[in-house]
C-alpha positions in Angstrom: -31.6 92.5 11.1 -30.5 89.8 13.5 -33.1 87.5 14.9 -32.4 85.3 17.9 -34.1 83.3 20.6 -33.0 83.6 24.3 -33.9 81.6 27.4 -33.9 78.1 28.7 -34.3 75.2 26.3 -38.0 74.8 25.3 -38.8 78.3 26.7 -36.8 80.6 24.4 -38.1 84.1 23.9 -38.0 85.6 20.3 -35.9 88.7 20.0 -34.1 91.0 17.6 -30.6 92.3 18.0 -30.2 95.9 16.9 -27.1 97.4 15.3 -25.9 98.8 18.6 -26.0 95.4 20.2 -29.1 96.0 22.3 -31.7 93.1 22.3 -35.4 93.7 22.0 -38.2 91.3 22.9 -40.3 90.2 19.9 -43.0 88.5 22.0 -45.5 91.3 21.1 -45.0 90.4 17.4 -44.7 86.6 17.5 -44.8 83.6 19.9 -41.6 82.2 18.3 -39.3 82.4 15.3 -40.5 79.4 13.3 -42.1 78.5 10.0 -45.3 80.3 10.9 -43.4 83.4 11.7 -41.7 83.4 8.3 -44.9 82.5 6.4 -46.8 85.4 7.9 -44.2 88.1 6.9 -42.8 88.0 10.4 -39.5 89.5 9.3 -41.2 92.6 8.0 -43.4 92.9 11.0 -40.4 92.6 13.3 -38.5 95.3 11.4 -41.5 97.6 11.5 -42.0 97.1 15.2 -38.4 97.8 16.0 -38.3 101.0 13.8 -41.5 102.2 15.5 -40.1 101.7 19.0 -42.8 99.3 19.9 -40.5 96.6 21.4 -39.4 96.2 25.0 -35.7 96.0 25.6 -34.4 92.7 27.1 -31.6 92.3 29.6 -30.0 89.5 27.6 -26.7 89.4 29.4 -26.4 86.0 31.1 -29.4 84.5 29.2 -28.8 81.3 27.2 -28.9 81.8 23.4 -31.0 79.2 21.7 -31.0 78.2 18.0 -32.4 81.2 16.0 -35.0 79.0 14.3 -37.4 76.9 16.3 -38.5 73.4 15.1 -37.3 73.5 11.5 -39.5 71.1 9.5 -36.5 69.8 7.5 -32.8 70.1 7.7 -31.4 69.4 4.2 -27.7 69.0 3.8 -25.4 69.2 0.8 -22.2 67.0 1.1 -18.9 67.4 -0.7 -19.8 71.0 -1.8 -16.2 72.4 -1.5 -13.6 71.2 -3.9 -10.9 71.1 -1.2 -13.1 69.1 1.1 -13.9 66.6 -1.6 -10.2 66.3 -2.4 -9.1 65.7 1.2 -11.6 62.9 1.6 -10.7 61.3 -1.7 -14.1 61.8 -3.3 -14.7 62.8 -6.9 -16.2 66.3 -7.6 -19.9 65.5 -7.7 -21.7 66.4 -11.0 -24.9 67.2 -9.0 -25.4 68.2 -5.4 -25.0 65.4 -2.9 -28.2 65.7 -0.8 -29.0 64.0 2.5 -31.3 64.8 5.4 -30.5 65.5 9.0 -32.9 65.0 11.9 -34.3 68.4 12.9 -34.2 67.2 16.5 -30.4 67.6 16.4 -30.7 71.4 16.6 -29.3 73.0 19.8 -28.1 76.5 20.7 -24.7 77.8 19.5 -23.1 77.5 23.0 -24.8 74.4 24.2 -23.0 71.2 25.2 -22.7 68.6 22.4 -22.8 64.9 23.2 -20.4 62.4 21.8 -22.6 59.3 21.1 -22.0 56.1 23.1 -19.6 53.9 21.1 -18.3 56.7 19.0 -14.6 56.9 18.0 -14.9 59.3 15.1 -17.0 62.3 16.1 -16.0 65.1 13.6 -16.6 68.8 13.1 -17.9 70.8 10.1 -18.5 74.5 10.0 -21.3 75.4 7.4 -23.3 78.3 6.1 -27.0 77.5 6.7 -29.8 79.0 4.6 -33.2 79.5 6.2 -36.2 79.4 3.9 -38.7 82.3 4.2 -41.6 81.2 2.0 -42.9 78.1 0.3 -40.9 77.2 -2.8 -41.5 74.6 -5.5 -40.1 74.3 -9.0 -38.1 77.5 -8.9 -37.0 78.6 -12.4 -33.9 80.7 -11.7 -31.2 81.6 -9.2 -32.9 85.0 -8.7 -36.1 83.3 -7.7 -34.1 81.1 -5.3 -32.5 84.0 -3.5 -36.0 85.6 -3.2 -37.3 82.8 -1.0 -34.4 82.9 1.5 -35.3 84.5 4.9 -31.7 84.7 6.0 -28.4 83.0 7.0 -26.9 81.5 10.1 -24.0 79.3 11.2 -24.5 75.6 11.4 -22.2 73.1 13.0 -22.8 69.9 11.1 -21.3 67.5 13.7 -20.7 64.1 12.2 -19.8 60.6 13.4 -17.7 59.2 10.5 -17.9 55.5 11.5 -21.6 55.6 11.8 -21.9 57.7 8.6 -19.5 55.8 6.3 -19.1 52.3 7.7 -22.4 51.3 9.2 -24.7 52.1 6.3 -24.8 53.1 2.7 -26.8 56.2 3.8 -25.2 59.0 5.8 -28.1 59.7 8.2 -26.9 57.5 11.1 -23.7 59.6 11.4 -25.5 62.9 11.0 -28.5 62.6 13.2 -27.1 61.9 16.7 -28.4 63.9 19.6 -27.2 67.6 19.7 -25.4 67.2 16.4 -26.5 70.5 14.9 -25.6 73.6 17.0 -27.1 76.6 15.2 -26.8 80.4 15.6 -26.2 82.7 17.4 -28.6 84.6 15.3 -30.3 84.6 11.9 -29.1 87.5 9.7 -31.8 88.5 7.3 -31.1 88.1 3.6 -31.1 91.9 3.0 -28.0 92.2 5.2 -26.0 89.6 3.4 -24.9 91.2 0.2 -23.5 88.1 -1.3 -23.6 84.6 0.3 -20.7 83.6 -1.9 -18.5 86.2 -0.2 -18.2 84.9 3.3 -15.2 83.4 5.1 -15.8 80.6 7.5 -13.4 79.2 10.2 -13.3 76.5 12.9 -10.8 75.7 15.6 -10.5 72.7 18.0 -8.9 73.4 21.4 -7.5 76.6 20.0 -5.9 75.0 16.9 -7.3 76.3 13.6 -8.6 73.3 11.5 -10.8 75.0 8.9 -10.3 78.3 7.1 -12.5 78.4 4.0 -14.6 80.7 1.9 -18.0 80.3 0.4 -16.7 81.4 -3.1 -15.2 77.9 -3.2 -18.5 76.1 -3.2 -19.0 73.8 -6.1 -22.7 74.6 -6.1 -23.5 78.1 -4.9 -26.4 78.9 -2.6 -28.8 80.0 -5.3 -28.2 76.9 -7.3 -28.7 74.6 -4.3 -32.1 76.2 -3.4 -33.3 76.1 -7.0 -32.2 72.5 -7.4 -33.8 71.3 -4.2 -37.1 72.9 -5.1 -37.4 70.5 -8.1 -37.3 67.5 -5.8 -39.0 68.6 -2.6 -41.2 71.5 -1.5 -39.3 73.9 0.6 -41.3 75.3 3.4 -40.8 78.4 5.6 -38.4 77.6 8.4 -36.7 74.8 6.6 -32.9 74.8 6.9 -30.3 74.0 4.3 -26.7 73.2 5.4 -24.6 74.1 2.4 -21.4 72.0 3.0 -18.0 72.4 4.7 -14.5 73.4 3.5 -11.4 71.3 4.0 -9.9 70.7 7.4 -12.1 68.0 9.0 -10.6 65.2 11.0 -11.6 62.7 8.3 -9.4 64.4 5.8 -6.4 65.0 8.1 -4.6 61.7 8.8 -3.3 61.5 12.3 -5.6 64.3 13.5 -7.6 63.1 16.6 -11.3 63.0 16.5 -13.3 64.8 19.2 -13.3 63.5 22.7 -15.0 64.6 25.9 -13.7 67.9 27.2 -12.7 69.2 23.7 -13.8 72.7 22.8 -14.8 73.8 19.2 -15.1 77.4 18.1 -16.5 78.5 14.8 -17.4 81.7 13.0 -18.6 83.1 9.7 -18.1 86.6 8.5 -21.0 88.8 9.6 -22.9 85.9 11.2 -21.3 85.7 14.6 -19.6 82.8 16.3 -20.3 79.6 18.2 -18.4 77.7 21.0 -19.2 74.2 22.2 -17.7 71.9 24.7 -18.1 68.2 24.0 -19.2 65.6 26.6 -19.9 61.9 26.7 -23.6 60.9 26.1 
């Protein structure tokens, strides 16, 4: 099942996209697709309502698509999680996941404008598989348990300002938490429809030129390991998002490749999870 949110920013309507592409209003089931929705078995309720024919069809054409998850409590990111990306940036293969946080306020829709911060000269791109947590998790004991707490998967664009990230602080947060720096969506594909999160291709192009073409099988730490690992250091709550890392092909790792400037367009997609497209503008 594909969950999405459509409408103007701050007034998105929860919806479900059926297999035939039609979009159905979930307002009778939930006010929004957020932590409370996942914690109250909202995915099951949405599926039952759709199967029973209880939902009203939406004329979604022309409506803005928002991020599929409203107000995530946390965005947890894993850096250097693809061997080729670590190599291109000159970093050693990490023995444990490299974990940092990203401001949840960075989340915007998959086709929304992204702002290049004032003073930025190194705004960069990163296509990532995002995991959305479906129920509270702490001290998980196995990869199987970890997979059981996942509500679904979506595309995350972990936009990064490399000068802010790497030169202004020993922490990465400054370069990761700028306004609009996390387009997400277009929809959340529920976990039952993703047979293997380690069997997904992910791609990104800038102004029509392919820059990233990777595969989740090349992750150093697979999805189940990441979720289990994180649960030993923080409580994962319904609606939390985990960005699982990016493959090679970022501007940081491609000498001579220009960073993003106003007017540039970035397109990204992941197998089975849809696609995104953003135009960049000056803040």
